[in-house]
C-alpha positions as CSV (number, residue, x, y, z in Angstrom):
1,X,39.3,192.0,158.2
2,X,38.9,189.3,155.9
3,X,41.7,189.8,153.8
4,X,43.9,189.7,157.6
5,X,42.1,186.6,158.6
6,X,42.7,185.1,155.3
7,X,46.6,185.7,155.3
8,X,46.7,184.4,158.6
9,X,45.0,181.5,157.8
10,X,47.5,180.9,154.6
11,X,50.4,181.5,156.8
12,X,49.6,179.3,159.7
13,X,48.7,176.8,156.8
14,X,52.2,176.8,155.1
15,X,54.1,177.0,158.5
16,X,52.6,174.5,159.7
17,X,53.2,172.2,156.4
18,X,56.7,173.7,156.3
19,X,57.7,172.3,159.5
20,X,56.2,169.3,159.5
21,X,57.1,168.0,155.9
22,X,60.2,166.8,155.4
23,X,62.1,168.8,153.2
24,X,60.3,171.4,152.8
25,X,61.5,174.3,155.0
26,X,60.9,176.8,151.8
27,X,57.1,176.9,153.1
28,X,57.7,177.2,156.3
29,X,60.5,180.3,155.4
30,X,57.4,181.8,153.0
31,X,54.6,181.2,155.9
32,X,56.7,183.2,158.3
33,X,57.0,186.1,155.3
34,X,53.2,186.5,154.8
35,X,52.4,186.4,158.7
36,X,55.3,189.6,158.9
37,X,53.2,191.0,156.0
38,X,50.4,190.5,157.0
39,X,51.2,192.1,160.3
40,X,52.4,195.2,158.8
41,X,49.0,195.1,156.6
42,X,47.4,195.2,160.0
43,X,49.7,197.9,161.3
44,X,49.0,200.1,158.9
45,X,45.2,199.6,159.2
46,X,45.4,200.5,162.5
47,X,47.5,203.9,162.4
48,X,45.0,205.3,159.6
49,X,42.0,204.0,161.3
50,X,39.2,204.0,159.1
51,X,38.1,207.6,159.0
52,X,36.9,208.6,155.5
53,X,38.0,211.9,154.1
54,X,35.6,215.1,154.9
55,X,34.3,216.5,151.8
């Protein structure tokens, strides 16, 4: 869960920097891509759950 929050924080920072700074639109795009990858990661974690294989 810490990785999810870290990636979410990085995506927000890149998105805000890209939106505010003039000429750094690519940072906004990278922030959106990181956010989408983070959502996919969260979806996979929730889908598989925290189950461990039975021995």
